[in-house]
C-alpha positions as CSV (number, residue, x, y, z in Angstrom):
1,M,-65.5,16.6,14.8
2,T,-65.6,19.3,12.2
3,R,-63.8,18.8,8.8
4,K,-61.0,21.3,9.9
5,Q,-60.4,19.3,13.0
6,K,-60.3,16.1,11.2
7,L,-57.7,17.7,8.8
8,K,-55.6,18.7,11.8
9,V,-55.5,15.1,12.9
10,F,-55.3,13.5,9.5
11,V,-52.5,15.6,8.0
12,P,-49.9,14.8,10.7
13,L,-50.8,11.2,10.8
14,A,-50.5,11.0,7.0
15,V,-47.1,12.7,7.1
16,L,-46.0,10.4,9.8
17,G,-47.2,7.4,7.9
18,L,-45.5,8.6,4.7
19,F,-42.3,9.1,6.7
20,L,-42.6,5.6,8.3
21,T,-43.3,4.0,5.0
22,S,-40.4,5.8,3.3
23,Y,-38.1,4.9,6.1
24,L,-39.0,1.3,6.0
25,G,-38.8,1.2,2.3
26,V,-35.2,2.7,2.3
27,A,-34.3,0.3,5.1
28,G,-35.6,-2.6,3.2
29,Y,-34.0,-1.5,0.0
30,A,-30.6,-1.0,1.8
31,K,-30.9,-4.6,3.3
32,L,-31.8,-6.0,-0.1
33,V,-28.7,-4.4,-1.7
34,W,-26.5,-5.8,1.0
35,S,-27.8,-9.3,0.8
36,H,-28.0,-9.5,-3.0
37,H,-25.1,-7.4,-4.1
38,H,-22.5,-6.6,-1.4
39,A,-22.7,-9.7,0.8
40,P,-22.1,-12.1,-2.1
41,K,-19.1,-10.0,-3.2
42,V,-17.6,-10.1,0.3
43,E,-18.1,-13.8,0.7
44,A,-16.7,-14.5,-2.7
45,Y,-13.7,-12.4,-2.0
46,K,-13.1,-14.1,1.4
47,A,-13.3,-17.4,-0.4
48,S,-10.9,-16.2,-3.1
49,V,-8.3,-15.3,-0.5
50,E,-8.8,-18.3,1.9
51,K,-8.4,-20.8,-1.0
52,H,-4.7,-19.5,-1.1
53,F,-4.1,-20.0,2.6
54,P,-2.0,-23.2,2.1
55,A,0.2,-21.5,-0.5
56,I,0.6,-18.4,1.7
57,Q,1.5,-20.6,4.6
58,A,4.2,-22.3,2.5
59,D,5.6,-18.9,1.4
60,L,5.6,-17.7,5.1
61,E,7.4,-20.9,6.2
62,L,10.0,-20.5,3.5
63,L,10.7,-16.8,4.1
64,D,10.5,-17.1,7.8
65,A,13.2,-19.8,7.9
66,D,15.6,-17.9,5.7
67,P,14.6,-14.2,5.5
68,I,15.8,-12.1,2.6
69,F,15.8,-9.0,4.8
70,E,16.2,-8.9,8.5
71,S,14.2,-6.5,10.7
72,W,15.6,-3.1,10.7
73,S,16.4,-0.7,13.6
74,L,15.0,2.8,13.6
75,E,18.1,4.8,14.5
76,K,19.2,6.5,11.3
77,N,16.7,7.4,8.6
78,A,18.0,7.7,5.0
79,E,15.2,10.0,3.9
80,P,16.8,13.4,4.5
81,Y,20.1,12.2,2.8
82,L,18.5,10.5,-0.1
83,T,16.2,13.5,-0.9
84,K,19.4,15.4,-1.7
85,Y,20.1,12.9,-4.5
86,I,16.7,11.6,-5.9
87,S,13.5,13.3,-6.7
88,W,9.9,12.8,-5.4
89,G,7.1,12.2,-7.7
90,G,4.3,14.8,-7.0
91,S,6.7,17.2,-5.2
92,T,8.1,20.4,-6.5
93,Q,11.2,19.9,-4.3
94,K,14.2,19.0,-6.5
95,P,17.4,17.2,-5.6
96,S,20.3,19.4,-4.6
97,W,22.8,17.0,-6.2
98,D,24.5,18.8,-9.1
99,N,24.7,15.6,-11.3
100,H,21.1,14.6,-11.0
101,A,20.3,15.8,-14.5
102,Q,23.3,14.0,-15.9
103,L,22.1,10.8,-14.3
104,L,18.7,11.1,-15.9
105,A,20.3,11.8,-19.3
106,I,22.5,8.7,-19.1
107,V,19.4,6.6,-18.1
108,E,17.5,8.0,-21.0
109,R,20.1,6.5,-23.4
110,H,20.1,3.1,-21.7
111,K,16.6,3.0,-20.2
112,K,15.1,0.1,-22.2
113,G,18.0,-2.2,-21.7
114,L,18.4,-1.3,-17.9
115,K,15.0,-2.9,-17.2
116,D,16.4,-6.4,-17.6
117,L,20.1,-5.4,-17.9
118,S,20.2,-6.8,-21.4
119,N,22.5,-3.9,-22.3
120,W,24.7,-4.2,-19.3
121,N,28.0,-4.3,-21.3
122,E,27.0,-1.0,-23.1
123,F,26.1,0.7,-19.9
124,A,29.2,-0.4,-18.1
125,A,31.4,1.0,-21.0
126,D,29.6,4.3,-21.3
127,P,32.2,7.1,-20.4
128,D,29.5,9.2,-18.8
129,V,28.7,6.3,-16.4
130,L,32.3,6.1,-15.4
131,S,32.8,9.8,-14.9
132,L,29.5,10.5,-13.0
133,D,30.1,11.2,-9.4
134,V,27.9,8.7,-7.5
135,S,30.3,8.2,-4.6
136,W,27.4,9.2,-2.3
137,V,26.0,5.8,-2.7
138,D,28.7,4.4,-0.5
139,E,27.3,6.3,2.5
140,L,24.0,4.5,2.3
141,K,25.4,1.8,4.5
142,T,25.4,4.3,7.4
143,F,21.6,4.4,7.4
144,D,19.6,1.5,8.8
145,H,16.1,2.4,7.4
146,W,14.2,4.6,5.0
147,S,11.1,6.2,6.4
148,F,9.0,8.8,4.8
149,K,7.7,10.1,8.2
150,S,10.3,13.0,8.2
151,N,9.2,14.3,4.7
152,P,7.2,17.5,5.1
153,D,4.2,16.2,3.2
154,Y,4.0,13.2,5.5
155,V,4.6,15.3,8.6
156,Q,1.5,17.3,7.4
157,I,-0.6,14.2,6.9
158,L,0.3,12.8,10.3
159,K,-0.4,16.3,11.8
160,I,-3.7,17.3,10.3
161,G,-4.9,13.9,8.8
162,P,-6.7,12.9,12.1
163,T,-8.7,16.1,12.3
164,R,-10.0,15.6,8.7
165,N,-12.8,13.3,7.4
166,S,-12.0,10.0,5.8
167,I,-12.6,11.3,2.3
168,D,-10.2,14.1,2.8
169,R,-7.7,11.7,4.2
170,I,-8.0,9.5,1.1
171,G,-7.2,12.6,-1.0
172,M,-4.3,13.6,1.2
173,W,-2.9,9.9,1.2
174,A,-3.4,9.3,-2.5
175,T,-1.7,12.5,-3.6
176,S,1.2,12.3,-1.2
177,P,4.5,12.3,-3.1
178,V,6.6,9.1,-3.4
179,P,10.5,9.0,-4.0
180,E,11.6,8.0,-7.5
181,M,13.3,4.8,-6.3
182,Q,14.2,3.9,-9.9
183,E,16.7,6.8,-9.7
184,L,18.4,5.1,-6.8
185,R,18.6,1.9,-8.7
186,Y,20.3,3.6,-11.5
187,A,22.8,5.3,-9.2
188,L,23.5,1.9,-7.6
189,L,24.1,0.4,-11.0
190,A,26.5,3.2,-12.0
191,R,28.4,3.0,-8.7
192,L,28.8,-0.9,-9.1
193,V,30.4,-0.2,-12.6
194,Q,32.8,2.3,-11.1
195,L,33.8,0.1,-8.1
196,S,34.3,-3.0,-10.3
197,L,36.9,-1.0,-12.3
198,H,38.7,-0.3,-9.0
199,G,38.7,-3.9,-7.9
200,E,35.9,-3.4,-5.4
201,L,33.1,-5.2,-7.1
202,R,32.1,-6.9,-3.8
203,K,31.6,-3.4,-2.3
204,G,29.4,-2.6,-5.2
205,F,27.3,-5.6,-4.5
206,E,27.0,-4.7,-0.8
207,N,25.7,-1.3,-1.9
208,F,23.2,-2.9,-4.1
209,R,21.9,-5.2,-1.4
210,H,21.7,-2.4,1.2
211,G,19.8,-0.4,-1.3
212,A,17.2,-3.2,-1.6
213,H,17.1,-3.4,2.2
214,L,16.3,0.4,2.4
215,M,13.6,0.1,-0.2
216,H,12.1,-2.8,1.8
217,S,12.3,-0.8,5.0
218,T,10.0,2.0,3.5
219,S,7.2,-0.2,4.6
220,T,5.4,0.6,1.3
221,L,4.2,-1.8,-1.4
222,I,6.2,0.1,-4.0
223,G,9.3,-0.1,-1.9
224,E,8.8,-3.9,-1.6
225,M,8.4,-4.3,-5.3
226,M,11.5,-2.3,-5.9
227,A,13.4,-4.4,-3.4
228,V,12.3,-7.5,-5.4
229,T,13.5,-5.9,-8.6
230,L,16.9,-5.2,-7.0
231,I,17.5,-8.7,-5.6
232,G,16.4,-10.2,-9.0
233,Q,19.0,-7.9,-10.8
234,E,21.5,-8.8,-8.3
235,R,21.5,-12.5,-9.5
236,V,21.8,-11.3,-13.1
237,L,24.8,-9.0,-12.2
238,A,26.6,-11.7,-10.3
239,E,26.5,-13.8,-13.5
240,R,27.4,-10.9,-15.7
241,T,30.3,-9.7,-13.7
242,G,31.6,-13.3,-12.7
243,L,31.4,-12.6,-9.0
244,R,31.5,-16.0,-7.4
245,D,31.8,-15.4,-3.6
246,W,28.5,-13.6,-3.3
247,K,25.3,-15.3,-2.0
248,T,22.4,-14.1,-4.1
249,V,18.8,-14.5,-3.2
250,D,17.3,-17.7,-4.8
251,E,14.3,-17.1,-7.1
252,A,12.0,-19.2,-4.9
253,R,12.4,-16.9,-2.0
254,A,12.2,-13.8,-4.2
255,K,8.8,-14.9,-5.7
256,A,7.5,-15.9,-2.2
257,Y,8.4,-12.3,-0.9
258,K,6.7,-10.7,-3.9
259,R,3.5,-12.8,-3.5
260,L,3.3,-12.1,0.2
261,A,3.9,-8.3,-0.3
262,W,0.7,-8.2,-2.4
263,G,-1.2,-11.0,-0.6
264,W,-1.1,-9.5,2.9
265,G,-3.6,-6.8,1.7
266,G,-6.1,-9.5,0.9
267,V,-5.3,-11.5,4.1
268,M,-5.9,-8.4,6.2
269,T,-9.2,-7.9,4.6
270,V,-10.3,-11.5,5.7
271,F,-9.0,-10.7,9.2
272,H,-11.4,-7.7,9.3
273,W,-14.4,-10.0,8.8
274,K,-13.0,-13.1,10.5
275,P,-10.5,-12.0,13.1
276,E,-10.2,-15.6,14.4
277,V,-8.3,-16.5,11.3
278,M,-5.4,-14.2,12.3
279,A,-4.2,-16.8,14.9
280,Q,-3.1,-18.9,12.0
281,F,-0.6,-16.3,10.7
282,E,0.1,-14.4,14.0
283,K,3.7,-15.7,14.4
284,Y,4.6,-14.7,10.8
285,A,3.3,-11.1,11.0
286,K,6.6,-9.5,11.1
287,P,8.4,-7.0,8.7
288,Q,10.8,-9.4,7.1
289,N,7.8,-11.4,5.8
290,A,6.6,-8.3,3.8
291,I,3.6,-7.3,6.0
292,C,4.4,-3.7,6.1
293,G,3.2,-2.8,2.6
294,G,-0.2,-4.4,3.4
295,A,-0.4,-2.4,6.6
296,L,0.1,0.9,5.0
297,E,-2.2,0.0,2.1
298,S,-5.0,-0.6,4.7
299,I,-4.1,2.6,6.7
300,L,-7.4,4.3,6.0
301,T,-9.5,1.2,6.4
302,G,-10.6,2.0,9.9
303,S,-11.4,5.6,9.1
304,I,-13.4,4.7,5.9
305,W,-15.2,1.9,7.7
306,G,-15.8,4.1,10.8
307,D,-17.5,6.9,8.7
308,F,-19.5,4.7,6.5
309,L,-20.3,1.6,8.7
310,E,-20.1,2.7,12.3
311,A,-22.9,5.3,13.0
312,R,-26.2,3.6,13.1
313,V,-29.9,4.4,13.2
314,P,-32.8,1.9,13.8
315,L,-32.9,-0.9,11.2
316,E,-29.5,0.2,9.7
317,A,-27.1,-2.7,9.2
318,D,-24.7,-3.2,12.2
319,F,-21.0,-3.4,11.2
320,E,-19.6,-2.1,14.5
321,Q,-17.6,-5.2,15.2
322,N,-16.1,-5.3,11.8
323,V,-15.0,-1.7,12.2
324,L,-13.3,-2.5,15.5
325,N,-11.6,-5.6,13.9
326,A,-10.3,-3.5,11.0
327,R,-8.8,-0.9,13.4
328,A,-7.3,-3.5,15.7
329,V,-5.8,-5.7,13.0
330,T,-4.2,-2.7,11.1
331,A,-2.9,-1.2,14.4
332,T,-1.3,-4.4,15.3
333,F,0.5,-4.5,11.9
334,L,1.6,-0.9,12.2
335,D,3.1,-1.5,15.6
336,R,4.9,-4.6,14.2
337,C,6.4,-2.3,11.4
338,G,7.4,0.5,13.7
339,L,4.7,2.8,12.4
340,P,2.7,3.6,15.4
341,E,2.5,7.3,14.3
342,Y,0.0,6.3,11.6
343,K,-2.5,4.8,14.0
344,P,-4.5,8.1,14.6
345,L,-5.5,7.9,10.9
346,L,-7.4,4.7,11.7
347,G,-10.0,6.5,13.8
348,A,-13.3,7.8,12.6
349,S,-13.6,11.4,11.4
350,P,-14.2,13.9,14.3
351,P,-17.8,15.1,14.2
352,G,-16.7,18.7,13.1
353,A,-14.7,17.3,10.3
354,N,-17.5,15.4,8.8
355,P,-20.2,17.8,7.5
356,L,-23.1,16.9,5.3
357,W,-22.2,19.3,2.5
358,A,-18.5,19.4,1.4
359,P,-17.8,20.7,-2.0
360,K,-14.1,19.8,-1.6
361,F,-15.1,16.2,-1.7
362,T,-15.6,16.5,-5.5
363,G,-11.9,16.1,-6.3
364,T,-11.8,12.9,-4.3
365,W,-14.7,11.4,-5.9
366,D,-13.1,12.3,-9.4
367,M,-10.0,10.5,-8.3
368,I,-11.9,7.4,-7.2
369,D,-14.0,7.2,-10.3
370,E,-11.9,8.8,-13.1
371,G,-13.9,11.9,-13.4
372,S,-17.3,10.3,-14.1
373,F,-18.7,10.8,-10.6
374,R,-19.1,14.3,-9.0
375,L,-20.8,14.7,-5.7
376,P,-20.6,17.7,-3.2
377,L,-22.6,15.6,-0.6
378,N,-20.8,13.6,2.0
379,P,-22.7,10.3,1.9
380,S,-21.2,9.1,5.1
381,R,-23.7,11.4,6.8
382,V,-26.8,9.9,5.2
383,P,-28.3,7.0,7.0
384,F,-28.7,3.8,4.7
385,V,-27.0,5.6,1.9
386,R,-23.7,5.5,3.7
387,R,-23.8,1.8,4.0
388,M,-24.3,1.3,0.3
389,V,-21.6,3.7,-0.7
390,G,-19.2,2.5,2.0
391,L,-19.6,-1.1,1.1
392,E,-19.3,-0.3,-2.6
393,L,-16.0,1.5,-2.0
394,M,-14.8,-1.5,0.0
395,T,-15.6,-4.0,-2.6
396,I,-14.1,-1.9,-5.4
397,A,-10.8,-1.9,-3.3
398,M,-10.8,-5.6,-2.7
399,P,-9.7,-7.2,-6.1
400,G,-6.2,-7.4,-7.0
401,W,-4.3,-8.4,-3.9
402,M,-4.3,-12.1,-4.7
403,R,-3.3,-11.9,-8.4
404,Q,0.3,-13.0,-7.6
405,Y,-1.2,-16.3,-6.1
406,E,-3.7,-16.7,-8.9
407,D,-0.6,-16.8,-11.3
408,R,1.5,-18.9,-9.0
409,V,0.8,-22.4,-10.3
410,P,1.8,-21.9,-13.9
411,A,4.7,-19.7,-13.1
412,D,6.1,-22.1,-10.4
413,A,5.5,-25.2,-12.5
414,S,7.4,-23.7,-15.5
415,S,10.3,-22.6,-13.4
416,S,10.4,-26.0,-11.7
417,E,10.5,-27.8,-15.0
418,A,13.2,-25.5,-16.2
419,G,15.3,-26.3,-13.2
420,R,15.3,-30.1,-13.8
């Protein structure tokens, strides 16, 4: 064999050997990163959630026996009506209500004290509060829920979101507008003042409770937190106004609701990895037990997991079952909350919507990492790399859900002592 012939054989073999060596090296490195970095994080997080299962079970039993909010029907959505009166953060659309600016001016004067109602007497005596036309608040009782699905921005997300890749969906979801629910709280407070002067204090409290129900029915974590704020302030107002024949929500149930609203996000993450655990909580997975905020917070889990963890080449870690679990669990919760329209967002990105090079991803990476990470490459299309990036994104998103339970013991102990 001549030297030239030897080179013709050797060069392809050398290239093939280099490729195989590199491939095996990348596969080995990816496995090492998973076993030494991501797997311990996932296991530690699952353990950090599961240790609170007894407390979560106790909260569920308490709330399930005596719900703060009953399940809502989906017959009359308050969103088009409320959008006339309150603004949406992140939207250029302004309320058509003539007195909106006046409400904000009143709030600016009293804002600090309105947080805990420490200045209630001053607010209640303000002539501008008494003259402000907030009679529209009385009409809220004609609406049974508050869904964002009819808002144009959300209509657009539901329409084109399933055709986009997961990173684009994150960008659309994270930048979608949210109603300024505090403005509704201020209007409810002003109307309560006015009704009390007309001998209709109870009607003011009925408005206030229904406002909390509507916030709860948004199926969002922010709505659930605002609902907790309102039922807490309702207790204070009952004391300040001397209303005796009104049943307020006790603090124990309010705290349980708040913990669960946050905690479901963590519990759902455990379900993705250990679906058999779901049976323990199955009968409690209903809207009045604050599951819906967790469902919407997990809305893009199936999409992200699908793009980064589903496609597989030889030796690439297999997470297919976890992806299927994540989609199935979240879909179940969305159905329970009357949000089936969001389920298409759980799917993997269509092939044509998931290119290798995508400069528009830059803005999303900036949002995720506060401007320190700019990348025009879609890593979900790169074998092995996609696993490391996807798992890193997942572990970044994990912390925080159980913070309410981490703080539970000292908070509950102190309130228990105070009640003796």
